[in-house]
C-alpha positions as CSV (number, residue, x, y, z in Angstrom):
1,M,32.9,58.9,-33.6
2,H,31.8,59.5,-30.0
3,E,33.0,63.1,-30.2
4,L,31.1,63.6,-33.5
5,I,27.9,62.2,-32.1
6,A,28.2,64.1,-28.8
7,A,28.2,67.4,-30.7
8,H,24.7,66.6,-32.1
9,A,23.0,64.5,-29.4
10,E,22.9,64.5,-25.7
11,E,21.9,60.8,-25.1
12,S,23.1,57.8,-26.9
13,E,19.5,56.5,-27.1
14,Q,18.7,59.4,-29.5
15,V,21.1,58.1,-32.1
16,A,19.9,55.6,-34.8
17,I,22.6,53.9,-36.8
18,G,22.2,51.7,-39.9
19,I,24.8,49.1,-40.8
20,E,24.9,46.4,-43.4
21,T,25.7,43.6,-41.0
22,D,24.4,42.2,-37.7
23,R,27.5,40.7,-36.2
24,G,31.1,41.6,-35.3
25,L,33.0,43.6,-32.8
26,W,31.9,46.9,-34.3
27,V,28.2,46.1,-34.0
28,S,28.7,44.8,-30.4
29,A,30.5,48.0,-29.5
30,L,27.7,50.2,-30.9
31,S,25.0,48.2,-29.1
32,G,27.0,48.2,-25.9
33,A,27.4,52.0,-26.0
34,G,23.6,52.3,-26.1
35,F,23.0,53.4,-29.7
36,Q,20.0,52.1,-31.6
37,V,21.5,49.9,-34.3
38,W,19.5,48.6,-37.3
39,A,20.8,45.8,-39.5
40,I,20.2,46.6,-43.2
41,N,20.3,43.9,-45.8
42,P,22.9,44.8,-48.4
43,I,20.5,43.9,-51.2
44,A,17.8,46.2,-49.7
45,A,20.4,48.9,-49.4
46,A,21.2,48.5,-53.1
47,R,17.5,48.9,-54.0
48,Y,17.4,52.2,-52.0
49,R,20.6,53.3,-53.7
50,D,18.9,53.0,-57.1
51,R,16.3,55.6,-56.1
52,H,18.9,58.3,-55.9
53,H,21.6,57.3,-58.3
54,V,20.6,56.0,-61.7
55,S,24.2,55.1,-62.7
56,G,24.5,52.8,-59.7
57,A,28.0,54.1,-58.8
58,E,29.1,53.4,-55.3
59,S,31.0,55.6,-52.9
60,D,31.5,55.7,-49.2
61,A,29.7,59.1,-48.8
62,G,26.8,58.0,-51.0
63,D,26.4,54.7,-49.1
64,A,26.4,56.5,-45.8
65,K,23.7,58.9,-46.9
66,V,21.6,56.0,-48.3
67,L,21.8,54.2,-44.9
68,A,21.0,57.3,-43.0
69,D,18.0,58.1,-45.1
70,L,16.8,54.5,-44.9
71,V,17.1,54.4,-41.1
72,R,15.4,57.8,-40.9
73,T,12.4,56.9,-43.0
74,D,12.0,53.1,-43.2
75,R,13.7,51.7,-40.2
76,H,10.4,50.0,-39.1
77,N,10.8,47.6,-42.0
78,H,14.2,46.3,-40.8
79,R,15.6,44.4,-37.9
80,F,16.6,46.2,-34.7
81,I,19.7,44.8,-33.0
82,A,19.2,44.7,-29.3
83,G,21.7,43.9,-26.6
84,D,22.0,40.2,-25.9
85,T,21.3,38.8,-22.4
86,P,24.1,37.0,-20.5
87,D,22.6,33.6,-21.4
88,A,22.6,34.5,-25.1
89,E,26.2,35.7,-24.8
90,A,27.2,32.5,-23.1
91,I,25.6,30.5,-25.9
92,K,27.4,32.6,-28.5
93,V,30.8,32.0,-26.8
94,L,30.0,28.2,-26.5
95,A,29.1,28.1,-30.2
96,R,32.2,29.9,-31.3
97,T,34.4,27.7,-29.1
98,H,32.8,24.6,-30.6
99,Q,33.3,25.8,-34.1
100,S,37.0,26.7,-33.3
101,L,37.6,23.2,-31.9
102,I,36.1,21.6,-35.0
103,W,38.2,23.7,-37.3
104,A,41.3,22.9,-35.2
105,R,40.6,19.2,-35.4
106,I,40.2,19.3,-39.2
107,R,43.3,21.4,-39.6
108,H,45.4,19.0,-37.4
109,G,43.9,16.0,-39.2
110,N,45.0,17.4,-42.6
111,I,48.5,18.0,-41.2
112,L,48.6,14.4,-39.9
113,R,47.4,13.1,-43.2
114,S,50.1,14.9,-45.1
115,A,52.8,13.6,-42.7
116,L,51.6,10.0,-42.9
117,R,51.4,10.2,-46.7
118,E,55.2,10.8,-46.8
119,Y,56.3,8.6,-43.9
120,Y,53.6,6.0,-43.0
121,P,51.3,5.5,-46.0
122,A,49.9,2.2,-44.7
123,A,48.1,4.1,-41.9
124,L,46.1,6.0,-44.5
125,E,44.9,2.7,-46.0
126,A,44.0,1.3,-42.5
127,F,41.8,4.2,-41.3
128,D,39.0,6.1,-42.9
129,S,39.2,8.9,-40.4
130,L,42.5,9.9,-38.7
131,T,40.7,12.0,-36.1
132,G,38.8,9.1,-34.5
133,R,39.8,7.7,-31.1
134,G,40.6,4.3,-32.4
135,A,43.0,5.6,-35.1
136,L,44.7,7.9,-32.6
137,A,45.1,5.2,-30.1
138,I,46.6,2.7,-32.6
139,L,48.9,5.4,-34.0
140,G,50.0,6.1,-30.4
141,R,51.0,2.4,-29.9
142,A,52.5,2.1,-33.4
143,P,53.9,5.5,-34.4
144,H,56.2,4.2,-37.2
145,P,56.0,1.4,-39.8
146,R,58.3,-1.0,-37.9
147,A,56.1,-0.8,-34.8
148,G,53.1,-1.2,-36.9
149,C,54.4,-4.5,-38.3
150,T,55.1,-5.9,-34.9
151,A,52.1,-4.5,-33.0
152,E,49.7,-6.9,-31.4
153,P,46.0,-6.6,-32.3
154,V,44.0,-4.5,-29.9
155,E,40.6,-5.7,-29.0
156,D,37.8,-3.1,-29.1
157,Q,36.8,-2.2,-25.5
158,R,33.1,-1.8,-26.5
159,S,32.9,-5.3,-28.0
160,T,34.4,-6.7,-24.8
161,Q,31.8,-4.8,-22.7
162,R,29.0,-6.1,-24.9
163,R,30.3,-9.6,-24.6
164,W,30.4,-9.5,-20.8
165,A,27.2,-7.5,-20.4
166,P,25.0,-10.4,-19.3
167,T,27.4,-11.5,-16.6
168,Q,26.1,-10.7,-13.1
169,H,28.3,-9.9,-10.1
170,R,27.6,-11.8,-6.9
171,H,28.7,-10.9,-3.4
172,P,31.0,-13.4,-1.8
173,C,29.3,-16.4,-0.3
174,P,29.6,-16.7,3.6
175,R,31.0,-20.2,3.1
176,H,33.6,-19.0,0.7
177,S,34.7,-15.6,2.1
178,G,37.1,-13.7,-0.1
179,R,35.9,-15.4,-3.3
180,T,33.6,-13.8,-5.9
181,T,31.6,-15.9,-8.4
182,H,30.5,-14.8,-11.8
183,P,27.8,-17.3,-13.0
184,T,27.5,-17.9,-16.7
185,P,24.1,-17.0,-18.2
186,G,21.9,-20.1,-18.8
187,R,23.6,-22.2,-16.1
188,T,22.4,-22.7,-12.5
189,R,24.8,-23.3,-9.6
190,C,24.4,-26.4,-7.5
191,S,23.7,-24.4,-4.3
192,D,20.9,-22.6,-6.1
193,R,19.3,-25.9,-7.1
194,R,19.6,-27.3,-3.5
195,V,17.9,-24.1,-2.1
196,R,15.1,-24.4,-4.7
197,R,14.5,-28.1,-3.8
198,H,14.5,-27.2,-0.1
199,H,11.9,-24.6,-0.7
200,Q,9.7,-26.9,-2.7
201,R,9.9,-29.6,0.0
202,G,9.0,-27.1,2.7
203,G,12.0,-27.1,5.0
204,P,11.6,-26.4,8.7
205,R,12.7,-22.9,8.4
206,H,10.3,-22.0,5.7
207,R,7.0,-23.7,6.9
208,R,3.9,-21.6,7.3
209,P,2.9,-21.0,10.9
210,E,-0.1,-23.2,11.9
211,P,-3.3,-21.4,12.9
212,P,-4.0,-21.4,16.6
213,D,-6.4,-23.8,18.0
214,Q,-9.8,-22.2,18.3
215,R,-11.6,-24.9,20.3
216,P,-13.0,-23.9,23.7
217,R,-10.8,-24.9,26.7
218,G,-11.7,-25.6,30.3
219,R,-10.2,-24.1,33.4
220,T,-7.4,-26.7,33.4
221,G,-6.6,-25.9,29.7
222,D,-8.0,-29.2,28.3
223,T,-10.1,-29.0,25.2
224,F,-13.7,-30.3,25.2
């Protein structure tokens, strides 16, 4: 193709190409080579084809001529495919990878479901989704029916975290070095109550400083 185009054009920017798709390796190669690529909707191409052929018969040569005439006369009515920026290419790669991983998960989930239907049907009744973390963790602990009958119940880690969420961690007390206390919500330790009563009584360490005596004094320091 490059040899054919080089015989009629000196620069790749002088070449306009119409194609009935806007994605794929072929479109990326044409845009990367510097050609002006225009995406033509197949329905719009069929309408242009009816202008020249009443019978509506399709052929490769006829379709190529229709696309060439369309790009030559009405390309301003169609979308121009420009080269993507590196950020756009990175987003495309990320989206394709995400889609591939989802398809792989569904495919492996179907394979696992088929195997369990023949060997371990009780697992299909226990889990709605075989691709979840909980189902995979339990199947890892009990991979066969006998292990499933003797397996101990596994407590959900999230429920345990919610249960202990109000618990606060205290640093070790100087009097009890090496020990860490975890007070229960709603209860007050004895030491906390003693400190509170000491503050209310006004202990010697927590008294406010008295204001200095403002009365005039003599040379000897005695007040008048």
